[in-house]
PDB file of N, H, CA, C and O in Angstrom:
ATOM      1  N   MET A   1     142.270 153.929 159.019  1.00  0.00           N
ATOM      2  CA  MET A   1     143.267 153.520 158.438  1.00  0.00           C
ATOM      3  C   MET A   1     143.284 153.022 156.383  1.00  0.00           C
ATOM      4  O   MET A   1     142.832 152.094 155.711  1.00  0.00           O
ATOM      5  N   THR A   2     143.797 153.834 156.207  1.00  0.00           N
ATOM      6  H   THR A   2     144.164 154.587 156.753  1.00  0.00           H
ATOM      7  CA  THR A   2     143.460 154.083 154.379  1.00  0.00           C
ATOM      8  C   THR A   2     144.731 153.817 154.405  1.00  0.00           C
ATOM      9  O   THR A   2     145.567 154.232 155.208  1.00  0.00           O
ATOM     10  N   ARG A   3     144.961 152.640 152.902  1.00  0.00           N
ATOM     11  H   ARG A   3     144.282 152.303 152.250  1.00  0.00           H
ATOM     12  CA  ARG A   3     145.842 152.801 152.900  1.00  0.00           C
ATOM     13  C   ARG A   3     146.146 152.859 151.294  1.00  0.00           C
ATOM     14  O   ARG A   3     145.105 152.742 150.648  1.00  0.00           O
ATOM     15  N   ASP A   4     147.743 153.065 150.203  1.00  0.00           N
ATOM     16  H   ASP A   4     148.589 153.160 150.727  1.00  0.00           H
ATOM     17  CA  ASP A   4     147.430 154.198 149.322  1.00  0.00           C
ATOM     18  C   ASP A   4     147.807 152.524 148.154  1.00  0.00           C
ATOM     19  O   ASP A   4     148.876 151.915 148.188  1.00  0.00           O
ATOM     20  N   LEU A   5     146.662 152.169 147.303  1.00  0.00           N
ATOM     21  H   LEU A   5     145.794 152.664 147.276  1.00  0.00           H
ATOM     22  CA  LEU A   5     146.916 151.052 146.756  1.00  0.00           C
ATOM     23  C   LEU A   5     147.377 151.586 145.399  1.00  0.00           C
ATOM     24  O   LEU A   5     146.634 152.412 144.870  1.00  0.00           O
ATOM     25  N   ARG A   6     148.511 151.229 144.753  1.00  0.00           N
ATOM     26  H   ARG A   6     149.114 150.558 145.183  1.00  0.00           H
ATOM     27  CA  ARG A   6     148.776 151.577 143.390  1.00  0.00           C
ATOM     28  C   ARG A   6     148.928 150.151 143.171  1.00  0.00           C
ATOM     29  O   ARG A   6     149.057 149.107 143.811  1.00  0.00           O
ATOM     30  N   ILE A   7     148.823 150.764 141.444  1.00  0.00           N
ATOM     31  H   ILE A   7     148.719 151.612 140.924  1.00  0.00           H
ATOM     32  CA  ILE A   7     148.937 150.015 140.769  1.00  0.00           C
ATOM     33  C   ILE A   7     150.530 149.481 139.941  1.00  0.00           C
ATOM     34  O   ILE A   7     151.328 149.893 140.783  1.00  0.00           O
ATOM     35  N   GLY A   8     151.343 148.873 138.896  1.00  0.00           N
ATOM     36  H   GLY A   8     150.694 148.538 138.212  1.00  0.00           H
ATOM     37  CA  GLY A   8     152.608 149.102 138.737  1.00  0.00           C
ATOM     38  C   GLY A   8     152.692 150.249 137.342  1.00  0.00           C
ATOM     39  O   GLY A   8     151.549 150.664 137.151  1.00  0.00           O
ATOM     40  N   SER A   9     153.107 150.508 136.922  1.00  0.00           N
ATOM     41  H   SER A   9     154.036 150.171 137.078  1.00  0.00           H
ATOM     42  CA  SER A   9     152.997 151.523 136.076  1.00  0.00           C
ATOM     43  C   SER A   9     153.456 150.398 134.459  1.00  0.00           C
ATOM     44  O   SER A   9     154.053 149.353 134.197  1.00  0.00           O
ATOM     45  N   LEU A  10     152.660 151.543 133.733  1.00  0.00           N
ATOM     46  H   LEU A  10     152.175 152.391 133.945  1.00  0.00           H
ATOM     47  CA  LEU A  10     152.275 151.107 132.938  1.00  0.00           C
ATOM     48  C   LEU A  10     153.434 150.113 132.062  1.00  0.00           C
ATOM     49  O   LEU A  10     153.333 148.941 131.700  1.00  0.00           O
ATOM     50  N   HIS A  11     154.637 151.172 131.882  1.00  0.00           N
ATOM     51  H   HIS A  11     154.719 152.124 132.176  1.00  0.00           H
ATOM     52  CA  HIS A  11     155.826 149.732 131.540  1.00  0.00           C
ATOM     53  C   HIS A  11     155.585 147.992 131.773  1.00  0.00           C
ATOM     54  O   HIS A  11     155.429 147.160 130.880  1.00  0.00           O
ATOM     55  N   SER A  12     155.611 147.743 133.341  1.00  0.00           N
ATOM     56  H   SER A  12     155.738 148.419 134.067  1.00  0.00           H
ATOM     57  CA  SER A  12     155.798 146.754 133.673  1.00  0.00           C
ATOM     58  C   SER A  12     154.500 146.201 133.666  1.00  0.00           C
ATOM     59  O   SER A  12     154.409 145.093 134.197  1.00  0.00           O
ATOM     60  N   LEU A  13     153.240 146.810 133.090  1.00  0.00           N
ATOM     61  H   LEU A  13     153.314 147.709 132.659  1.00  0.00           H
ATOM     62  CA  LEU A  13     152.829 145.366 132.184  1.00  0.00           C
ATOM     63  C   LEU A  13     152.801 145.650 130.546  1.00  0.00           C
ATOM     64  O   LEU A  13     151.816 145.834 129.831  1.00  0.00           O
ATOM     65  N   ARG A  14     153.680 145.635 130.322  1.00  0.00           N
ATOM     66  H   ARG A  14     154.480 145.485 130.902  1.00  0.00           H
ATOM     67  CA  ARG A  14     154.065 145.175 128.698  1.00  0.00           C
ATOM     68  C   ARG A  14     153.938 144.662 127.834  1.00  0.00           C
ATOM     69  O   ARG A  14     153.803 144.806 126.619  1.00  0.00           O
ATOM     70  N   GLN A  15     154.037 143.392 129.207  1.00  0.00           N
ATOM     71  H   GLN A  15     154.146 143.275 130.194  1.00  0.00           H
ATOM     72  CA  GLN A  15     154.276 142.264 128.766  1.00  0.00           C
ATOM     73  C   GLN A  15     152.515 141.008 128.843  1.00  0.00           C
ATOM     74  O   GLN A  15     152.300 139.800 128.950  1.00  0.00           O
ATOM     75  N   ILE A  16     151.640 142.351 128.700  1.00  0.00           N
ATOM     76  H   ILE A  16     151.814 143.331 128.613  1.00  0.00           H
ATOM     77  CA  ILE A  16     150.212 141.763 128.322  1.00  0.00           C
ATOM     78  C   ILE A  16     149.761 141.969 127.249  1.00  0.00           C
ATOM     79  O   ILE A  16     148.978 142.917 127.179  1.00  0.00           O
ATOM     80  N   TRP A  17     150.043 141.222 126.045  1.00  0.00           N
ATOM     81  H   TRP A  17     150.679 140.452 126.102  1.00  0.00           H
ATOM     82  CA  TRP A  17     150.037 141.457 124.307  1.00  0.00           C
ATOM     83  C   TRP A  17     148.513 142.008 124.376  1.00  0.00           C
ATOM     84  O   TRP A  17     148.103 143.097 123.975  1.00  0.00           O
ATOM     85  N   ARG A  18     147.465 140.496 125.270  1.00  0.00           N
ATOM     86  H   ARG A  18     147.799 139.611 125.597  1.00  0.00           H
ATOM     87  CA  ARG A  18     145.931 140.750 124.413  1.00  0.00           C
ATOM     88  C   ARG A  18     145.279 140.181 125.571  1.00  0.00           C
ATOM     89  O   ARG A  18     146.011 139.915 126.524  1.00  0.00           O
ATOM     90  N   VAL A  19     143.503 139.842 125.715  1.00  0.00           N
ATOM     91  H   VAL A  19     142.908 140.058 124.941  1.00  0.00           H
ATOM     92  CA  VAL A  19     143.464 139.039 126.279  1.00  0.00           C
ATOM     93  C   VAL A  19     142.027 138.570 125.964  1.00  0.00           C
ATOM     94  O   VAL A  19     141.032 139.283 125.832  1.00  0.00           O
ATOM     95  N   LYS A  20     142.104 137.444 125.886  1.00  0.00           N
ATOM     96  H   LYS A  20     142.912 136.865 125.993  1.00  0.00           H
ATOM     97  CA  LYS A  20     140.855 136.516 125.129  1.00  0.00           C
ATOM     98  C   LYS A  20     140.545 135.972 126.272  1.00  0.00           C
ATOM     99  O   LYS A  20     141.062 135.514 127.291  1.00  0.00           O
ATOM    100  N   ALA A  21     138.668 136.336 125.355  1.00  0.00           N
ATOM    101  H   ALA A  21     138.248 136.708 124.527  1.00  0.00           H
ATOM    102  CA  ALA A  21     137.063 136.023 126.128  1.00  0.00           C
ATOM    103  C   ALA A  21     136.923 134.871 125.800  1.00  0.00           C
ATOM    104  O   ALA A  21     137.870 134.220 125.359  1.00  0.00           O
ATOM    105  N   LYS A  22     135.960 134.474 125.916  1.00  0.00           N
ATOM    106  H   LYS A  22     135.191 135.003 126.275  1.00  0.00           H
ATOM    107  CA  LYS A  22     135.473 133.167 125.138  1.00  0.00           C
ATOM    108  C   LYS A  22     134.748 133.638 125.397  1.00  0.00           C
ATOM    109  O   LYS A  22     134.679 134.417 126.348  1.00  0.00           O
ATOM    110  N   MET A  23     133.584 133.227 124.338  1.00  0.00           N
ATOM    111  H   MET A  23     133.640 132.594 123.566  1.00  0.00           H
ATOM    112  CA  MET A  23     131.833 133.030 124.164  1.00  0.00           C
ATOM    113  C   MET A  23     131.353 132.621 125.317  1.00  0.00           C
ATOM    114  O   MET A  23     132.135 132.011 126.048  1.00  0.00           O
ATOM    115  N   LYS A  24     130.260 132.795 125.679  1.00  0.00           N
ATOM    116  H   LYS A  24     129.625 133.290 125.085  1.00  0.00           H
ATOM    117  CA  LYS A  24     129.661 131.760 126.709  1.00  0.00           C
ATOM    118  C   LYS A  24     128.545 130.886 126.125  1.00  0.00           C
ATOM    119  O   LYS A  24     127.639 131.043 125.307  1.00  0.00           O
ATOM    120  N   ARG A  25     129.020 129.864 126.925  1.00  0.00           N
ATOM    121  H   ARG A  25     129.757 129.737 127.590  1.00  0.00           H
ATOM    122  CA  ARG A  25     128.514 128.509 126.278  1.00  0.00           C
ATOM    123  C   ARG A  25     126.931 128.840 125.783  1.00  0.00           C
ATOM    124  O   ARG A  25     126.185 129.660 126.319  1.00  0.00           O
ATOM    125  N   ARG A  26     126.572 127.869 124.457  1.00  0.00           N
ATOM    126  H   ARG A  26     127.179 127.204 124.021  1.00  0.00           H
ATOM    127  CA  ARG A  26     124.694 127.591 123.971  1.00  0.00           C
ATOM    128  C   ARG A  26     123.946 126.773 124.733  1.00  0.00           C
ATOM    129  O   ARG A  26     124.397 125.642 124.914  1.00  0.00           O
ATOM    130  N   ALA A  27     123.354 126.937 125.017  1.00  0.00           N
ATOM    131  H   ALA A  27     122.987 127.855 124.870  1.00  0.00           H
ATOM    132  CA  ALA A  27     122.364 125.434 125.545  1.00  0.00           C
ATOM    133  C   ALA A  27     122.143 125.135 124.043  1.00  0.00           C
ATOM    134  O   ALA A  27     121.945 125.716 122.975  1.00  0.00           O
ATOM    135  N   ASN A  28     122.359 123.315 124.819  1.00  0.00           N
ATOM    136  H   ASN A  28     122.520 122.844 125.687  1.00  0.00           H
ATOM    137  CA  ASN A  28     121.581 122.804 123.283  1.00  0.00           C
ATOM    138  C   ASN A  28     120.194 122.551 122.751  1.00  0.00           C
ATOM    139  O   ASN A  28     119.422 123.371 123.250  1.00  0.00           O
ATOM    140  N   SER A  29     119.786 121.993 122.194  1.00  0.00           N
ATOM    141  H   SER A  29     120.413 121.328 121.789  1.00  0.00           H
ATOM    142  CA  SER A  29     117.846 121.891 121.894  1.00  0.00           C
ATOM    143  C   SER A  29     118.443 120.461 121.875  1.00  0.00           C
ATOM    144  O   SER A  29     119.503 119.877 121.652  1.00  0.00           O
ATOM    145  N   ASP A  30     116.636 120.137 122.382  1.00  0.00           N
ATOM    146  H   ASP A  30     115.774 120.612 122.564  1.00  0.00           H
ATOM    147  CA  ASP A  30     116.253 118.405 122.366  1.00  0.00           C
ATOM    148  C   ASP A  30     116.770 117.642 120.806  1.00  0.00           C
ATOM    149  O   ASP A  30     117.086 116.489 120.511  1.00  0.00           O
ATOM    150  N   ALA A  31     116.653 119.104 119.924  1.00  0.00           N
ATOM    151  H   ALA A  31     116.397 120.040 120.164  1.00  0.00           H
ATOM    152  CA  ALA A  31     117.014 118.049 118.703  1.00  0.00           C
ATOM    153  C   ALA A  31     118.690 117.970 118.012  1.00  0.00           C
ATOM    154  O   ALA A  31     119.360 117.293 117.232  1.00  0.00           O
ATOM    155  N   GLU A  32     118.781 119.036 118.811  1.00  0.00           N
ATOM    156  H   GLU A  32     118.236 119.586 119.445  1.00  0.00           H
ATOM    157  CA  GLU A  32     120.132 118.656 118.512  1.00  0.00           C
ATOM    158  C   GLU A  32     121.043 117.531 119.351  1.00  0.00           C
ATOM    159  O   GLU A  32     122.127 117.087 118.974  1.00  0.00           O
ATOM    160  N   ILE A  33     120.376 117.202 120.513  1.00  0.00           N
ATOM    161  H   ILE A  33     119.495 117.563 120.819  1.00  0.00           H
ATOM    162  CA  ILE A  33     121.014 116.404 121.493  1.00  0.00           C
ATOM    163  C   ILE A  33     120.607 115.058 120.311  1.00  0.00           C
ATOM    164  O   ILE A  33     121.477 114.403 119.737  1.00  0.00           O
ATOM    165  N   LEU A  34     118.610 114.779 120.063  1.00  0.00           N
ATOM    166  H   LEU A  34     117.903 115.311 120.529  1.00  0.00           H
ATOM    167  CA  LEU A  34     118.745 113.940 119.837  1.00  0.00           C
ATOM    168  C   LEU A  34     119.313 112.869 118.544  1.00  0.00           C
ATOM    169  O   LEU A  34     119.406 111.642 118.566  1.00  0.00           O
ATOM    170  N   ASP A  35     119.665 113.905 117.361  1.00  0.00           N
ATOM    171  H   ASP A  35     119.589 114.902 117.343  1.00  0.00           H
ATOM    172  CA  ASP A  35     120.179 113.900 115.967  1.00  0.00           C
ATOM    173  C   ASP A  35     121.615 113.406 116.997  1.00  0.00           C
ATOM    174  O   ASP A  35     121.643 112.234 117.372  1.00  0.00           O
ATOM    175  N   ARG A  36     122.661 114.274 117.373  1.00  0.00           N
ATOM    176  H   ARG A  36     122.638 115.226 117.069  1.00  0.00           H
ATOM    177  CA  ARG A  36     123.774 113.367 118.025  1.00  0.00           C
ATOM    178  C   ARG A  36     123.558 112.581 117.868  1.00  0.00           C
ATOM    179  O   ARG A  36     123.711 111.811 116.920  1.00  0.00           O
ATOM    180  N   ALA A  37     122.769 112.509 119.521  1.00  0.00           N
ATOM    181  H   ALA A  37     122.645 113.135 120.291  1.00  0.00           H
ATOM    182  CA  ALA A  37     122.948 110.597 119.503  1.00  0.00           C
ATOM    183  C   ALA A  37     122.661 109.786 118.247  1.00  0.00           C
ATOM    184  O   ALA A  37     123.417 109.214 117.462  1.00  0.00           O
ATOM    185  N   THR A  38     121.912 109.856 118.276  1.00  0.00           N
ATOM    186  H   THR A  38     121.298 110.321 118.914  1.00  0.00           H
ATOM    187  CA  THR A  38     120.937 109.094 116.282  1.00  0.00           C
ATOM    188  C   THR A  38     122.492 109.340 115.447  1.00  0.00           C
ATOM    189  O   THR A  38     122.676 108.466 114.599  1.00  0.00           O
ATOM    190  N   ASN A  39     123.435 110.199 115.531  1.00  0.00           N
ATOM    191  H   ASN A  39     123.285 110.908 116.220  1.00  0.00           H
ATOM    192  CA  ASN A  39     124.939 109.966 114.541  1.00  0.00           C
ATOM    193  C   ASN A  39     125.959 108.820 114.919  1.00  0.00           C
ATOM    194  O   ASN A  39     126.706 108.308 114.086  1.00  0.00           O
ATOM    195  N   ALA A  40     125.913 108.391 116.537  1.00  0.00           N
ATOM    196  H   ALA A  40     125.306 108.807 117.214  1.00  0.00           H
ATOM    197  CA  ALA A  40     127.194 108.045 117.499  1.00  0.00           C
ATOM    198  C   ALA A  40     126.225 106.571 117.252  1.00  0.00           C
ATOM    199  O   ALA A  40     126.934 105.578 117.093  1.00  0.00           O
ATOM    200  N   LEU A  41     124.786 106.321 117.202  1.00  0.00           N
ATOM    201  H   LEU A  41     124.210 107.128 117.331  1.00  0.00           H
ATOM    202  CA  LEU A  41     124.194 105.309 117.732  1.00  0.00           C
ATOM    203  C   LEU A  41     124.615 104.528 115.497  1.00  0.00           C
ATOM    204  O   LEU A  41     125.108 103.416 115.306  1.00  0.00           O
ATOM    205  N   LEU A  42     124.254 105.442 114.397  1.00  0.00           N
ATOM    206  H   LEU A  42     123.853 106.345 114.551  1.00  0.00           H
ATOM    207  CA  LEU A  42     124.719 105.461 113.532  1.00  0.00           C
ATOM    208  C   LEU A  42     125.877 104.679 112.773  1.00  0.00           C
ATOM    209  O   LEU A  42     126.078 104.119 111.695  1.00  0.00           O
ATOM    210  N   ARG A  43     126.723 105.063 114.344  1.00  0.00           N
ATOM    211  H   ARG A  43     126.561 105.518 115.219  1.00  0.00           H
ATOM    212  CA  ARG A  43     128.143 105.473 113.728  1.00  0.00           C
ATOM    213  C   ARG A  43     128.827 103.184 114.569  1.00  0.00           C
ATOM    214  O   ARG A  43     129.146 102.013 114.366  1.00  0.00           O
ATOM    215  N   ALA A  44     128.635 103.985 115.203  1.00  0.00           N
ATOM    216  H   ALA A  44     128.376 104.937 115.368  1.00  0.00           H
ATOM    217  CA  ALA A  44     127.980 102.328 116.954  1.00  0.00           C
ATOM    218  C   ALA A  44     127.704 100.825 115.687  1.00  0.00           C
ATOM    219  O   ALA A  44     128.564  99.960 115.524  1.00  0.00           O
ATOM    220  N   VAL A  45     126.759 100.833 115.168  1.00  0.00           N
ATOM    221  H   VAL A  45     126.061 101.536 115.300  1.00  0.00           H
ATOM    222  CA  VAL A  45     126.040  99.673 114.477  1.00  0.00           C
ATOM    223  C   VAL A  45     126.633  99.802 112.883  1.00  0.00           C
ATOM    224  O   VAL A  45     126.926  98.773 112.274  1.00  0.00           O
ATOM    225  N   LYS A  46     126.753 100.846 112.395  1.00  0.00           N
ATOM    226  H   LYS A  46     126.515 101.682 112.890  1.00  0.00           H
ATOM    227  CA  LYS A  46     128.075 100.072 110.785  1.00  0.00           C
ATOM    228  C   LYS A  46     129.416  99.509 111.368  1.00  0.00           C
ATOM    229  O   LYS A  46     129.735  98.347 111.115  1.00  0.00           O
ATOM    230  N   GLN A  47     130.709 100.830 112.642  1.00  0.00           N
ATOM    231  H   GLN A  47     130.449 101.774 112.847  1.00  0.00           H
ATOM    232  CA  GLN A  47     131.087 100.017 112.435  1.00  0.00           C
ATOM    233  C   GLN A  47     131.487  98.598 113.156  1.00  0.00           C
ATOM    234  O   GLN A  47     132.602  98.141 113.411  1.00  0.00           O
ATOM    235  N   SER A  48     129.780  97.905 113.464  1.00  0.00           N
ATOM    236  H   SER A  48     128.875  98.277 113.257  1.00  0.00           H
ATOM    237  CA  SER A  48     130.129  96.813 115.017  1.00  0.00           C
ATOM    238  C   SER A  48     129.492  95.911 113.111  1.00  0.00           C
ATOM    239  O   SER A  48     129.835  94.816 112.664  1.00  0.00           O
ATOM    240  N   MET A  49     128.944  96.507 112.753  1.00  0.00           N
ATOM    241  H   MET A  49     128.665  97.396 113.116  1.00  0.00           H
ATOM    242  CA  MET A  49     128.998  94.989 111.037  1.00  0.00           C
ATOM    243  C   MET A  49     129.748  95.493 110.286  1.00  0.00           C
ATOM    244  O   MET A  49     130.693  95.212 111.023  1.00  0.00           O
ATOM    245  N   LEU A  50     130.148  95.916 109.600  1.00  0.00           N
ATOM    246  H   LEU A  50     129.381  96.144 109.001  1.00  0.00           H
ATOM    247  CA  LEU A  50     131.524  96.406 108.960  1.00  0.00           C
ATOM    248  C   LEU A  50     132.167  94.825 109.601  1.00  0.00           C
ATOM    249  O   LEU A  50     132.007  93.682 109.171  1.00  0.00           O
ATOM    250  N   LYS A  51     132.714  95.191 110.448  1.00  0.00           N
ATOM    251  H   LYS A  51     132.843  96.119 110.798  1.00  0.00           H
ATOM    252  CA  LYS A  51     133.887  94.566 111.304  1.00  0.00           C
ATOM    253  C   LYS A  51     133.577  93.086 111.853  1.00  0.00           C
ATOM    254  O   LYS A  51     134.388  92.168 111.724  1.00  0.00           O
ATOM    255  N   LYS A  52     132.371  92.947 112.454  1.00  0.00           N
ATOM    256  H   LYS A  52     131.712  93.692 112.559  1.00  0.00           H
ATOM    257  CA  LYS A  52     131.585  90.958 112.202  1.00  0.00           C
ATOM    258  C   LYS A  52     132.094  90.804 111.223  1.00  0.00           C
ATOM    259  O   LYS A  52     133.154  90.235 110.959  1.00  0.00           O
ATOM    260  N   GLU A  53     130.676  91.784 109.999  1.00  0.00           N
ATOM    261  H   GLU A  53     129.815  92.245 110.213  1.00  0.00           H
ATOM    262  CA  GLU A  53     130.698  91.263 107.975  1.00  0.00           C
ATOM    263  C   GLU A  53     130.990  91.282 107.238  1.00  0.00           C
ATOM    264  O   GLU A  53     131.033  90.690 106.160  1.00  0.00           O
ATOM    265  N   GLY A  54     131.272  92.034 107.717  1.00  0.00           N
ATOM    266  H   GLY A  54     131.236  92.515 108.593  1.00  0.00           H
ATOM    267  CA  GLY A  54     131.906  92.883 106.060  1.00  0.00           C
ATOM    268  C   GLY A  54     131.639  93.948 105.894  1.00  0.00           C
ATOM    269  O   GLY A  54     132.295  94.933 105.554  1.00  0.00           O
ATOM    270  N   ARG A  55     129.885  93.664 106.315  1.00  0.00           N
ATOM    271  H   ARG A  55     129.352  92.864 106.591  1.00  0.00           H
ATOM    272  CA  ARG A  55     128.853  94.142 105.207  1.00  0.00           C
ATOM    273  C   ARG A  55     127.764  94.967 106.282  1.00  0.00           C
ATOM    274  O   ARG A  55     127.503  94.574 107.419  1.00  0.00           O
ATOM    275  N   VAL A  56     127.151  96.314 105.573  1.00  0.00           N
ATOM    276  H   VAL A  56     127.362  96.634 104.649  1.00  0.00           H
ATOM    277  CA  VAL A  56     126.357  96.000 106.522  1.00  0.00           C
ATOM    278  C   VAL A  56     124.647  95.508 106.026  1.00  0.00           C
ATOM    279  O   VAL A  56     123.975  96.069 105.160  1.00  0.00           O
ATOM    280  N   ASP A  57     124.287  94.459 106.764  1.00  0.00           N
ATOM    281  H   ASP A  57     124.833  94.003 107.467  1.00  0.00           H
ATOM    282  CA  ASP A  57     122.815  94.225 106.222  1.00  0.00           C
ATOM    283  C   ASP A  57     122.271  94.100 106.560  1.00  0.00           C
ATOM    284  O   ASP A  57     122.156  93.245 107.438  1.00  0.00           O
ATOM    285  N   PHE A  58     120.959  95.274 105.942  1.00  0.00           N
ATOM    286  H   PHE A  58     121.052  95.969 105.229  1.00  0.00           H
ATOM    287  CA  PHE A  58     119.722  95.969 106.260  1.00  0.00           C
ATOM    288  C   PHE A  58     119.123  95.034 106.836  1.00  0.00           C
ATOM    289  O   PHE A  58     119.298  94.803 108.032  1.00  0.00           O
ATOM    290  N   GLN A  59     118.324  94.348 106.083  1.00  0.00           N
ATOM    291  H   GLN A  59     118.182  94.536 105.111  1.00  0.00           H
ATOM    292  CA  GLN A  59     117.949  92.825 105.876  1.00  0.00           C
ATOM    293  C   GLN A  59     117.816  92.590 107.834  1.00  0.00           C
ATOM    294  O   GLN A  59     116.817  92.747 108.536  1.00  0.00           O
ATOM    295  N   LYS A  60     118.843  92.288 108.133  1.00  0.00           N
ATOM    296  H   LYS A  60     119.655  92.161 107.563  1.00  0.00           H
ATOM    297  CA  LYS A  60     118.530  91.837 109.481  1.00  0.00           C
ATOM    298  C   LYS A  60     118.954  93.421 110.497  1.00  0.00           C
ATOM    299  O   LYS A  60     118.841  93.314 111.718  1.00  0.00           O
ATOM    300  N   LEU A  61     119.192  94.126 110.196  1.00  0.00           N
ATOM    301  H   LEU A  61     119.284  94.213 109.204  1.00  0.00           H
ATOM    302  CA  LEU A  61     118.792  95.286 111.592  1.00  0.00           C
ATOM    303  C   LEU A  61     117.262  95.365 111.211  1.00  0.00           C
ATOM    304  O   LEU A  61     116.513  95.331 112.187  1.00  0.00           O
ATOM    305  N   ARG A  62     116.646  95.468 109.944  1.00  0.00           N
ATOM    306  H   ARG A  62     117.255  95.496 109.151  1.00  0.00           H
ATOM    307  CA  ARG A  62     114.898  95.860 109.830  1.00  0.00           C
ATOM    308  C   ARG A  62     114.669  94.378 110.950  1.00  0.00           C
ATOM    309  O   ARG A  62     114.191  94.771 112.014  1.00  0.00           O
ATOM    310  N   GLU A  63     114.892  92.862 110.941  1.00  0.00           N
ATOM    311  H   GLU A  63     115.281  92.543 110.077  1.00  0.00           H
ATOM    312  CA  GLU A  63     114.514  92.436 111.848  1.00  0.00           C
ATOM    313  C   GLU A  63     115.046  92.435 113.203  1.00  0.00           C
ATOM    314  O   GLU A  63     114.449  91.824 114.090  1.00  0.00           O
ATOM    315  N   ASP A  64     116.180  93.105 113.443  1.00  0.00           N
ATOM    316  H   ASP A  64     116.665  93.601 112.723  1.00  0.00           H
ATOM    317  CA  ASP A  64     115.820  93.632 114.925  1.00  0.00           C
ATOM    318  C   ASP A  64     115.015  94.496 115.115  1.00  0.00           C
ATOM    319  O   ASP A  64     114.372  94.407 116.161  1.00  0.00           O
ATOM    320  N   GLY A  65     114.776  95.490 114.324  1.00  0.00           N
ATOM    321  H   GLY A  65     115.299  95.562 113.475  1.00  0.00           H
ATOM    322  CA  GLY A  65     113.391  96.687 114.776  1.00  0.00           C
ATOM    323  C   GLY A  65     114.103  97.913 114.249  1.00  0.00           C
ATOM    324  O   GLY A  65     113.569  98.949 114.645  1.00  0.00           O
ATOM    325  N   TYR A  66     114.862  98.044 113.685  1.00  0.00           N
ATOM    326  H   TYR A  66     115.296  97.202 113.363  1.00  0.00           H
ATOM    327  CA  TYR A  66     115.768  99.536 113.564  1.00  0.00           C
ATOM    328  C   TYR A  66     114.554 100.451 112.697  1.00  0.00           C
ATOM    329  O   TYR A  66     113.765  99.801 112.012  1.00  0.00           O
ATOM    330  N   SER A  67     114.447 101.679 112.733  1.00  0.00           N
ATOM    331  H   SER A  67     115.088 102.207 113.290  1.00  0.00           H
ATOM    332  CA  SER A  67     112.819 101.966 111.432  1.00  0.00           C
ATOM    333  C   SER A  67     113.535 102.000 109.821  1.00  0.00           C
ATOM    334  O   SER A  67     114.186 100.995 109.537  1.00  0.00           O
ATOM    335  N   ASP A  68     113.511 102.289 109.542  1.00  0.00           N
ATOM    336  H   ASP A  68     112.982 103.105 109.773  1.00  0.00           H
ATOM    337  CA  ASP A  68     113.528 102.464 108.095  1.00  0.00           C
ATOM    338  C   ASP A  68     113.771 103.893 107.441  1.00  0.00           C
ATOM    339  O   ASP A  68     113.933 103.923 106.221  1.00  0.00           O
ATOM    340  N   ARG A  69     113.810 105.097 108.174  1.00  0.00           N
ATOM    341  H   ARG A  69     113.679 105.073 109.165  1.00  0.00           H
ATOM    342  CA  ARG A  69     113.824 106.326 108.218  1.00  0.00           C
ATOM    343  C   ARG A  69     115.389 105.947 109.038  1.00  0.00           C
ATOM    344  O   ARG A  69     116.478 106.215 108.531  1.00  0.00           O
ATOM    345  N   PHE A  70     115.239 105.383 110.175  1.00  0.00           N
ATOM    346  H   PHE A  70     114.354 105.165 110.587  1.00  0.00           H
ATOM    347  CA  PHE A  70     117.106 105.123 110.450  1.00  0.00           C
ATOM    348  C   PHE A  70     118.008 104.525 109.381  1.00  0.00           C
ATOM    349  O   PHE A  70     119.013 105.058 108.910  1.00  0.00           O
ATOM    350  N   LEU A  71     117.387 103.078 109.001  1.00  0.00           N
ATOM    351  H   LEU A  71     116.571 102.645 109.384  1.00  0.00           H
ATOM    352  CA  LEU A  71     118.181 102.292 108.158  1.00  0.00           C
ATOM    353  C   LEU A  71     118.924 103.795 106.437  1.00  0.00           C
ATOM    354  O   LEU A  71     119.954 104.190 105.891  1.00  0.00           O
ATOM    355  N   ALA A  72     117.496 103.958 106.420  1.00  0.00           N
ATOM    356  H   ALA A  72     116.660 103.637 106.864  1.00  0.00           H
ATOM    357  CA  ALA A  72     118.526 105.096 105.460  1.00  0.00           C
ATOM    358  C   ALA A  72     119.497 106.077 105.312  1.00  0.00           C
ATOM    359  O   ALA A  72     120.290 106.274 104.391  1.00  0.00           O
ATOM    360  N   ARG A  73     119.203 107.025 107.011  1.00  0.00           N
ATOM    361  H   ARG A  73     118.560 106.864 107.759  1.00  0.00           H
ATOM    362  CA  ARG A  73     120.056 108.032 107.506  1.00  0.00           C
ATOM    363  C   ARG A  73     121.471 106.397 106.793  1.00  0.00           C
ATOM    364  O   ARG A  73     122.162 106.391 105.774  1.00  0.00           O
ATOM    365  N   LEU A  74     121.347 105.399 107.823  1.00  0.00           N
ATOM    366  H   LEU A  74     120.786 105.404 108.650  1.00  0.00           H
ATOM    367  CA  LEU A  74     122.479 104.984 107.628  1.00  0.00           C
ATOM    368  C   LEU A  74     122.615 104.590 106.333  1.00  0.00           C
ATOM    369  O   LEU A  74     123.649 104.001 106.649  1.00  0.00           O
ATOM    370  N   ALA A  75     122.530 104.372 105.183  1.00  0.00           N
ATOM    371  H   ALA A  75     121.690 104.851 104.927  1.00  0.00           H
ATOM    372  CA  ALA A  75     123.087 104.502 103.321  1.00  0.00           C
ATOM    373  C   ALA A  75     123.249 105.452 103.559  1.00  0.00           C
ATOM    374  O   ALA A  75     123.080 105.787 102.387  1.00  0.00           O
ATOM    375  N   ARG A  76     123.541 106.785 104.256  1.00  0.00           N
ATOM    376  H   ARG A  76     123.678 106.513 105.209  1.00  0.00           H
ATOM    377  CA  ARG A  76     123.627 106.964 102.903  1.00  0.00           C
ATOM    378  C   ARG A  76     124.942 108.066 103.750  1.00  0.00           C
ATOM    379  O   ARG A  76     125.751 108.813 103.201  1.00  0.00           O
ATOM    380  N   ALA A  77     124.666 107.690 105.804  1.00  0.00           N
ATOM    381  H   ALA A  77     124.008 107.083 106.250  1.00  0.00           H
ATOM    382  CA  ALA A  77     125.955 108.272 106.428  1.00  0.00           C
ATOM    383  C   ALA A  77     127.979 107.234 105.688  1.00  0.00           C
ATOM    384  O   ALA A  77     129.065 107.619 106.122  1.00  0.00           O
TER     385      ALA A  77
END
C-alpha cells in the first residue's frame, strides 16, 4: 500500500522568506575560560572595594595574597 504524498504548491510556500541557520558553537579553550574567570574576579574585587572603601587599596590586596600580576590587571581595568 503506497500513499501519494504531496507537498503544497509553491504558491502556498510564499510566506517563507528566508531560513536562518546557526553557526556551530565553538568550544572554549582553557585559556579563554581562565581569562573570563579572571576578568569576573577583577570586576568583583574592584566593585566590592569601591563600595566598601571608596577606593582600591592595593596594599591591602597584596596582604590578602593577590599576585602583582593580578594587581597590575586590576589597575588597568
